[in-house]
C-alpha positions in Angstrom: 0.0 0.0 0.0 2.9 2.4 0.8 4.5 1.8 -2.6 1.1 2.5 -4.3 0.6 5.8 -2.5 4.2 6.8 -3.4 3.6 6.0 -7.1 0.4 8.1 -7.1 2.2 11.0 -5.5 5.0 10.9 -8.0 2.5 10.7 -10.9 0.5 13.7 -9.6 3.7 15.8 -9.2 4.8 14.9 -12.8 1.4 16.0 -14.2 1.4 19.2 -12.3 4.8 20.1 -13.6 3.7 19.9 -17.3 2.7 23.5 -18.5 -0.7 24.1 -20.1 -0.5 24.6 -23.9 -1.0 28.0 -25.4 -0.2 30.0 -22.3 2.5 32.7 -22.7 4.5 34.6 -20.2 5.3 38.3 -20.6 7.8 39.1 -23.3 11.3 38.5 -21.9 10.0 36.3 -19.1 11.2 32.8 -18.2 9.1 29.8 -18.9 10.6 27.9 -15.9 9.0 30.0 -13.2 5.8 31.9 -12.5 6.2 35.4 -13.9 4.0 38.2 -12.7 2.7 40.4 -15.5 0.4 40.2 -18.6 -0.3 36.8 -20.1 -2.0 35.4 -23.2 -4.0 32.1 -23.5 -4.7 30.5 -26.9 -6.8 27.4 -27.8 -4.6 24.3 -27.9 -3.6 22.6 -31.1 -3.0 23.8 -34.7 -4.9 26.8 -36.0 -5.2 28.3 -39.5 -5.2 31.6 -41.2 -8.7 33.1 -41.4 -9.9 31.3 -38.3 -11.6 33.2 -35.5 -10.5 32.2 -32.0 -11.1 33.3 -28.4 -8.0 34.8 -26.8 -7.8 35.0 -23.0 -5.9 37.9 -21.4 -4.9 38.1 -17.7 -2.9 40.6 -15.7 -3.2 43.5 -18.2 -3.6 47.2 -17.4 -7.1 48.5 -18.1 -7.5 50.1 -21.5 -7.0 49.2 -25.2 -4.8 46.3 -26.4 -3.7 45.4 -29.9 -3.6 41.7 -30.9 -1.8 40.6 -34.1 -0.3 37.6 -35.8 3.4 37.8 -36.3 5.9 35.6 -38.3 9.6 35.3 -37.7 8.8 35.0 -34.0 8.3 38.8 -34.1 12.0 39.3 -33.9 11.8 42.6 -35.8 8.7 43.8 -34.1 6.0 45.4 -36.4 7.9 44.4 -39.5 7.0 40.8 -38.9 3.4 41.4 -37.8 0.1 41.6 -39.7 -0.6 45.0 -38.2 -3.2 45.9 -40.8 -5.3 42.9 -39.7 -4.8 43.5 -36.0 -7.7 43.2 -33.5 -8.3 46.0 -31.0 -10.1 45.3 -27.7 -10.7 46.7 -24.3 -9.5 45.3 -21.0 -11.6 46.1 -17.9 -10.1 47.3 -14.6 -10.0 43.7 -13.4 -7.2 43.0 -15.9 -8.9 40.0 -17.5 -10.7 39.7 -20.8 -11.7 37.1 -23.5 -11.6 38.7 -27.0 -12.5 37.2 -30.4 -9.5 37.4 -32.8 -9.4 36.8 -36.5 -6.1 35.2 -37.3 -4.5 37.1 -40.2 -1.7 36.0 -42.4 1.7 37.4 -41.3 3.9 39.1 -43.8 6.8 36.7 -43.2 7.0 32.9 -42.6 6.7 31.2 -39.3 7.7 30.5 -36.5 4.5 32.4 -35.7 3.4 34.0 -32.5 0.3 36.0 -31.4 1.5 39.4 -30.0 -0.6 41.4 -27.6 0.5 44.9 -26.6 -0.8 48.2 -25.3 -0.7 51.3 -27.6 2.5 52.6 -26.0 4.1 49.2 -25.9 4.7 49.4 -22.1 2.9 46.0 -21.7 3.6 43.3 -24.2 3.2 39.5 -24.3 3.5 36.8 -27.0 2.2 33.3 -27.3 3.5 30.6 -29.6 1.1 30.0 -32.5 1.0 26.9 -34.6 -0.5 28.3 -37.8 -1.3 26.6 -41.1 -1.8 28.4 -44.4 1.1 30.7 -44.2 2.8 31.2 -47.6 4.9 34.3 -46.8 8.7 34.1 -47.5 11.2 33.7 -44.7 13.5 36.5 -43.7 17.2 36.5 -43.1 18.5 36.8 -39.5 18.8 40.4 -38.4 21.2 42.2 -36.1 20.3 42.7 -32.5 18.2 45.8 -31.7 20.1 48.9 -30.6 19.6 52.5 -29.5 21.9 55.5 -29.9 22.0 58.6 -27.6 21.4 61.7 -29.6 21.6 64.2 -26.7 21.3 64.4 -23.0 21.1 67.5 -20.8 20.4 68.2 -17.1 19.3 71.6 -15.8 18.5 72.6 -12.2 14.8 73.4 -12.0 14.6 73.8 -8.2 13.2 77.3 -8.4 13.1 79.4 -5.2 13.8 76.3 -3.0 17.1 75.8 -4.8 18.1 79.4 -4.2 18.6 78.6 -0.5 20.0 75.1 -0.8 16.8 73.2 -0.1 15.8 69.9 -1.8 14.9 70.5 -5.4 14.8 68.9 -8.8 16.9 68.4 -11.9 15.2 68.3 -15.3 17.0 65.7 -17.5 16.2 65.6 -21.2 17.2 62.5 -23.1 16.9 62.0 -26.9 17.2 58.4 -28.2 17.3 57.2 -31.8 16.6 53.7 -33.1 18.9 53.2 -36.2 18.0 49.5 -36.6 15.4 47.7 -38.8 13.4 46.5 -35.8 11.5 48.3 -33.0 12.8 48.4 -29.4 10.0 47.8 -26.9 10.3 49.1 -23.3 13.9 48.4 -22.5 15.0 48.4 -18.9 16.0 51.9 -17.8 18.0 52.7 -14.6 18.9 56.1 -13.2 21.0 57.2 -10.2 22.0 60.6 -8.9 24.6 62.0 -6.6 27.9 63.9 -6.4 30.3 63.3 -9.2 31.7 59.8 -9.0 29.2 58.9 -6.3 25.9 58.9 -8.0 24.3 56.0 -6.0 20.9 57.3 -5.2 18.3 55.3 -7.3 15.8 57.4 -9.2 12.4 56.1 -10.4 13.0 56.0 -14.2 10.0 56.2 -16.6 9.0 53.5 -19.0 10.5 54.2 -22.5 7.7 52.5 -24.4 8.2 51.5 -28.0 10.8 53.1 -30.2 10.0 52.1 -33.8 12.7 51.4 -36.4 14.2 54.7 -37.5 12.3 56.7 -34.9 13.8 59.4 -32.6 12.1 60.1 -29.2 12.7 62.6 -26.5 12.1 62.0 -22.8 11.9 64.6 -19.9 12.8 63.0 -16.6 12.5 64.9 -13.3 15.3 63.9 -10.9 14.9 64.9 -7.2 17.9 66.3 -5.4 18.8 66.6 -1.7 19.6 69.7 0.2 23.0 70.9 -0.8 25.2 74.1 -0.9 27.2 75.0 -3.9 28.3 72.1 -6.0 27.6 69.7 -8.9 25.3 66.8 -9.4 25.8 63.8 -11.6 23.1 61.7 -13.2 24.1 58.2 -14.4 21.8 56.2 -16.7 21.8 52.8 -18.3 19.4 51.4 -20.9 19.5 47.6 -21.3 19.0 46.9 -25.0 19.6 43.3 -26.0 23.2 42.8 -26.9 24.1 46.5 -26.9 23.5 48.2 -23.5 23.6 52.0 -23.6 25.1 54.0 -20.7 25.5 57.8 -20.2 26.5 60.4 -17.6 25.3 64.0 -17.4 26.2 66.7 -14.8 24.5 69.9 -13.6 25.7 72.7 -11.4 23.8 74.0 -8.5 24.3 77.6 -7.3 22.1 78.6 -4.5 22.9 82.3 -4.7 20.1 83.1 -2.2 22.3 82.0 0.7 25.1 84.6 0.3 22.5 87.3 -0.6 20.5 86.5 2.5 23.7 86.5 4.6 24.7 89.9 3.2 21.3 91.4 3.8 21.3 90.1 7.4 24.7 91.6 8.0 23.6 95.0 6.8 20.5 94.9 8.9 22.5 94.0 12.0 24.9 96.9 11.4 22.1 99.4 10.9 20.4 98.1 14.1 23.4 98.7 16.3 22.8 101.7 18.7 24.9 104.8 18.0 26.7 106.1 21.1 27.0 109.9 21.2 30.0 111.4 23.0 29.0 114.0 25.6 31.5 116.8 25.9 33.2 117.2 29.3 32.0 120.2 31.4 34.4 123.2 31.7 36.2 123.5 35.0 34.6 126.1 37.3 
């Protein structure tokens, strides 16, 4: 009896370890562990071009999503996808939806995937798609995606608070260009700030969204600063693009001229407020 129970337990564990077909993790996630984020569920088995299927979405932000069939495993982004035949739907605040999707023919050959993304590209997920009826040509391997830094600038925007050395804000303007043939979707972006050579304070970096092939985009990032007298700040950034990470450093000077002006005004006031002693002439001897 003990051996039978052990066999049943081992069989149950093996069945539980097999993943369900047609379920996709978020783009860039690992298939070996549970990954939090948007997911896509497709019907199991082979499908065909022109077939209408129900696609399940889970863990998505509320709002519009775009669903499209892509060939070439969507390695080049929109260039590999049937964007003209895409389906648009709404996800409620609960983050779950079941949407009917007409499977269009991708512009390039399989391996095929179903790609779901928000309009800005900040949330993206793909699911493997076994699709029959695809007659599009295959594409040659492409180079890894990349970004180039066109310009970066930091300016002290602390206003009256910065005049007196109080905590303020730097305005960092970053211009990025995608020179490659494929889009770059929401690469990881890290920012730190601090004195030159010691920029270790982590700053909440914004999502970069989707930068299409050949597109140039500009970002304005507010970077908070601590209270400080005269000196310089340094902002270090790193954008993790597959195969070609991009790093940059930009500095900004802070000159709280309100402190010396206030000190000078206070000195003048103190000098004017001092009582003036008048000398009384001595009386003549009688």
